[in-house]
N, C-alpha and C positions, 0 to 999 in steps of 0.2 A: 504493501502500500503505499500510496506518495501523500502526505498532507503538506498542501504546500501555505504556508501562514503569508497572506499580504495586509497591507497596510499599510500608511502616508509611514515617512523618515521620523523615525522617535517615538511610536506609536507602541513598540516595546517586541519586535517580530525576533531579534534576534535573545532576547532576554527569552522570551516563551520556546523557541527553539532549543533550546539547549536544556530547561526545566524539564519540555516535554522528554527529550532523549534520556534524561535520567531514570526516568518515569514508565518510556515504553520497551522492555527488555527487547534486544536486539534490531535496536533502531542507528539512525545515523542522521546527521545531520550534511545537507547537501547546499552548497551557498554558491547560484550562480553568479555571484559578484564577481566572482575569482576569473573567469570566463573572461570578464568585463576588464577585466585590470592587467588579466595574462595580452587578449586581444591589444589595450591600451599602449602595453610597454612594445609591443613587436612591430606599431604600425609609429610609422614616421609622424610628426608630431602636426605636420601640416596637411595632414588629410585625418586629423583624430573631429569626434563629432562630441558635441556636448553632452550626447548620456549614448551610454556602450549600446542599451537594448537599441538605439537607433540602427545597428550594424544586423546585415541580415546574418552573417555568422556567429551573430551573439545566440539568436534563437535557435538558430539551425544546432550548434554547437550541445547548447542545453537541453535539447529534445533530444538528440544524441545519447546523451549523456545519460537523462532521466529514462530514456524508454530502455538502453541497457540494464542500466540499476534496478528497473523494475520489471524485466523479465530473469536478470541474475541474482538478484538477492532479495534472500528468502527475508522478508524484513520491513522494519518500516523507515521509508525514506523522507526525511522533514527536511522542507524545503523554505527558509523566511527569503520573498523577498515583493518587491512592491513592484507591479505591473500594472499599470492603470490606462496602457493602451487594450481596446478592443480585441485588434487587428492582433496586435504582438500575443496576447493571451491565447486569443485562436489558435496563432501558431505553437503553440507550445503545450498548454490544458488544454486544450479543444483536441488537438493532433495526437495528445498520450490518448484521453480517452478516447480515438477514434481507434488507436489500434487495440486499444483492451487494457492499459492500467487502469488500476482502482486509485481514483484519488479524491480526495477531500479536500474540496478550496475553502479557507478560510477567510474571511476578511478583517481583522482588525481597526476598529474606529473610534476614535477621539475627538473632542473638540477640539480648534483653533486652539484658546486656552492652554487645555493641556499636551498639546504638541508642543508649542514653543516651550512650554514649562518644564517639560520632560528633552528636549533638545538641549536648553538653556544647561539641564544638570547634566550633562553630556558632553557640553563646553563645545556647544556651537553660536558661535556667533550670531546675534542679527542678521545677518547680509548672506548666511553660510546658505551653500548651494541648496542642502534639508529644507531650510528653511525659507526657502526661495521657490519653492515646491508642495507645500501645505495646500494654500488652495485649490491648485491642481487637483492633489490626491484628494482630497476631501468630494471634489466636483464629481471626478470620475469615480472612485471608489463606492461614492455613496450609491451609485446606481445598480440596478438589478441583474446587471450583468455579474457583478462580483461578490454576490452573494452567495455563502451565508454573512450575515455581517452578526458581530461582535463589538457591543460599546461599550469599550473601557476607561473609561473614565471614572469612574466608582468603584473599578474590581483591583483586587490586590495579582499578583502573578500565579498565586495559585488558582485562584479562581478561573482565569483567563484558561490557565491549563488544563481545569477539568472539563471546559465549556468546550475546549477544543477534543478531549476525547469525548464527550460524550457525542458532540456531532461526528464523528470521525468515527464513532462504535468501537473505541478500542480499549483496554483496562489499564490502567496503571499502578505500577507496585506504589506501596503505601511511599512516603517522605517522610525516611527517618532522621533527618538533620536538624538539628536544632534550629531555632530562630535564627542566632545569629550565624551560625554557620549558611545559611541559605541566602544571609543578606551577605554575607563576602563572595561567596561563590555569581550572584549577580551582580552585585558590582565588579569580580573582576570577569566575566563576559562582557561587559559595558567595556570596560577599561581596554580588552585585549581587539575588540572589533569598533574603536577609533578610529576613524580614516583620515591619513595626515594630507 
């Protein structure tokens, strides 16, 4: 099974993905951003696109990797990735479904104020690229194309994990960590995934 966690930048996709991985036996986190960074690194700057999702090869490479994983890996693949373009969504998620992959797609939503607060908490400046994308993300991701929606403004990370598990029909292992350990693990996830 593939669990695709969509949502605006700062909504908590990466934290949620790694929390799910801790609690779903035999699961991995697959991050499509790494393909984008690979493409950017290998192409001359003069032909860089502002958004690596605009490269057809980004969409093809991620489709191919996820298709291969869904056929070969007996476990759960967790994908934290923002996709707001319905055509790109169809090119990857729709195509995977058409090829027989079992995909649960969930979009995490939050208010603009909540997203700004969360982005500020991870060190983003007021004019950073993720902040500039908030309105575009909220407009697109709130549509029916990107359902199922989970509103996270008033939810704790554990609540979000449990909602996604319920929507996806997966059983979670108990979380035996202390409250302090959970908080530290989540902070480490945030620090490890800050993009410079």
